[in-house]
C-alpha positions in Angstrom: 34.9 105.5 80.3 34.4 107.4 77.1 35.4 104.7 74.5 35.4 107.2 71.7 38.3 109.0 73.3 40.4 105.9 73.1 41.3 106.6 69.4 44.0 108.6 67.7 43.1 112.2 66.9 42.7 111.4 63.2 40.5 108.3 63.9 43.2 105.7 63.2 43.3 102.5 65.1 45.6 102.2 68.1 48.6 99.9 68.3 46.8 96.9 69.8 43.2 97.6 68.7 41.6 94.4 67.6 44.4 92.2 69.0 44.2 89.5 71.6 46.2 89.7 74.8 47.2 86.4 76.5 48.4 86.5 80.1 51.9 85.1 80.6 52.1 82.2 83.1 53.9 84.5 85.5 51.0 87.0 85.6 51.1 88.5 89.2 47.6 90.1 89.1 45.3 87.4 90.3 42.4 89.0 88.4 44.0 88.2 85.1 45.7 84.8 85.6 45.3 82.8 82.4 43.1 85.5 80.9 42.5 86.0 77.2 41.5 89.6 76.4 40.2 91.1 73.2 41.5 94.7 73.0 38.7 97.0 71.9 40.6 100.3 72.1 44.2 101.3 72.6 45.8 104.8 72.3 48.0 107.2 74.1 45.0 107.8 76.5 45.0 104.2 77.6 43.4 100.9 76.7 40.3 98.8 77.3 39.5 95.2 76.5 37.1 92.4 77.3 38.1 89.1 78.9 36.7 86.4 76.5 37.5 83.2 78.4 35.5 83.6 81.6 31.9 82.7 81.6 29.8 84.7 84.0 28.8 82.6 87.0 26.2 85.1 88.1 23.8 85.3 85.2 23.0 83.8 81.8 21.4 85.7 78.8 17.7 84.8 79.5 18.0 86.0 83.0 19.9 89.1 82.0 17.3 90.0 79.4 14.6 89.6 82.0 16.5 91.6 84.6 16.8 94.5 82.1 13.1 94.2 81.2 14.0 93.4 77.5 11.7 90.4 77.7 9.1 89.1 80.2 10.0 86.1 82.3 7.7 83.8 80.4 9.5 84.6 77.2 12.8 83.1 78.4 12.0 79.7 77.0 10.9 81.1 73.6 14.1 83.0 72.7 15.2 82.5 69.1 18.0 79.9 68.4 20.6 82.6 67.6 20.0 84.3 71.0 20.6 80.9 72.7 24.2 80.9 71.4 25.1 84.3 73.0 27.4 83.8 76.0 27.5 86.1 79.0 31.0 86.6 80.1 32.8 88.2 83.0 34.5 90.9 80.9 36.8 92.3 83.6 37.1 93.9 87.0 36.0 97.4 86.1 32.4 98.5 86.1 31.0 95.0 86.3 27.4 96.2 86.3 27.8 97.5 82.8 27.3 95.4 79.7 29.4 95.4 76.5 28.3 93.5 73.4 31.1 92.4 71.1 29.6 91.3 67.8 29.9 90.7 64.1 29.3 93.7 61.9 26.3 92.2 60.0 24.5 94.2 62.7 25.4 97.8 63.3 23.6 100.7 65.1 24.4 104.1 63.8 26.0 106.3 66.5 25.9 103.4 69.0 28.1 100.7 67.5 31.9 101.3 67.5 33.9 99.5 64.8 36.9 97.8 66.4 38.5 95.7 63.7 37.5 94.3 60.3 34.3 92.3 60.9 33.9 93.2 64.6 32.2 96.0 66.5 31.1 96.8 70.0 27.8 98.2 71.1 26.9 99.2 74.7 23.3 100.3 74.3 20.3 98.1 75.2 19.0 98.3 71.6 21.3 95.5 70.6 20.0 93.2 73.4 16.4 93.9 72.2 17.5 92.9 68.6 19.1 89.7 69.9 16.0 88.8 71.9 13.9 89.3 68.7 16.2 87.2 66.6 17.3 90.2 64.6 20.7 90.8 66.1 24.2 90.0 64.9 25.1 86.5 63.7 27.7 86.2 66.4 27.9 88.0 69.7 29.1 87.8 73.3 27.9 89.9 76.2 30.6 91.0 78.6 29.8 92.3 82.1 32.6 94.7 83.1 35.9 95.4 81.3 39.7 95.5 81.7 41.1 99.0 81.6 44.6 100.5 81.6 45.8 104.1 82.0 48.2 105.9 79.7 51.3 103.8 79.0 50.2 101.1 81.6 49.5 98.3 79.1 52.8 99.0 77.2 54.7 98.8 80.5 53.0 95.5 81.4 53.9 94.0 78.1 57.5 95.1 78.6 57.4 93.5 82.0 56.5 90.2 80.5 52.9 90.3 81.7 51.3 89.8 78.3 51.7 88.3 74.9 49.6 89.4 72.0 48.3 87.8 68.8 45.9 88.6 65.9 42.2 88.0 66.5 40.5 84.7 65.8 36.7 84.9 65.6 36.4 81.3 66.7 38.5 82.0 69.8 36.3 85.1 70.5 32.9 83.7 70.0 32.8 80.0 70.7 31.7 78.6 74.0 34.7 76.4 74.8 36.1 78.9 77.3 38.1 76.3 79.2 40.5 75.7 76.3 40.8 79.3 75.0 44.0 80.1 76.9 45.9 77.1 75.6 44.5 77.7 72.1 45.6 81.3 72.1 49.0 80.3 73.3 49.3 77.7 70.5 48.2 80.3 67.9 51.4 82.2 68.8 53.3 79.0 68.4 53.8 78.4 72.1 53.2 75.3 74.2 52.0 76.8 77.6 53.6 73.9 79.4 57.0 74.9 78.1 56.7 78.7 78.9 58.0 80.2 82.1 57.5 83.6 83.5 61.1 84.5 82.5 60.4 84.2 78.7 61.3 87.0 76.4 59.3 90.1 76.0 56.2 90.2 73.8 
């Protein structure tokens, strides 16, 4: 996927760029049940986002850095404290062998980092992992393996069909490690008690 194509011709942000999608309780796609997704790009060409509430069960950051030969195996126990806070998430069902780093904009690589919203950027080159391993990376970051993608008009249709709600981004929701409560917290940020919401609720 060419992420740079998922922008408007004049470079403006898309409709849901930088927003958070929250799956409705009636979500029929099992891959996205109770998912919370940060939308990185949205335009007439489609949309892509990263699931932010599912920790990867396959690998943690030290093992990932070793696997990619960013560090030697003996360096795993000597990673800087900031690197130890970086979570590896299952970012979505598409291209799960590919890594995406969503991070604060205190770290930015020219021609590699893509601004998403105020204070947030995404980088997909290995250089950011090298910086994280050296303790020189962004203050806050998550690594997502895979992504969620939609074709032209698909996300809009799913929202109309009561598949998703959306809300403004919250850095704490994006970056903290309490993944088990993110769905409920996202719902409550919209003013909704998930226990009281049915799949027949009004459209987002």
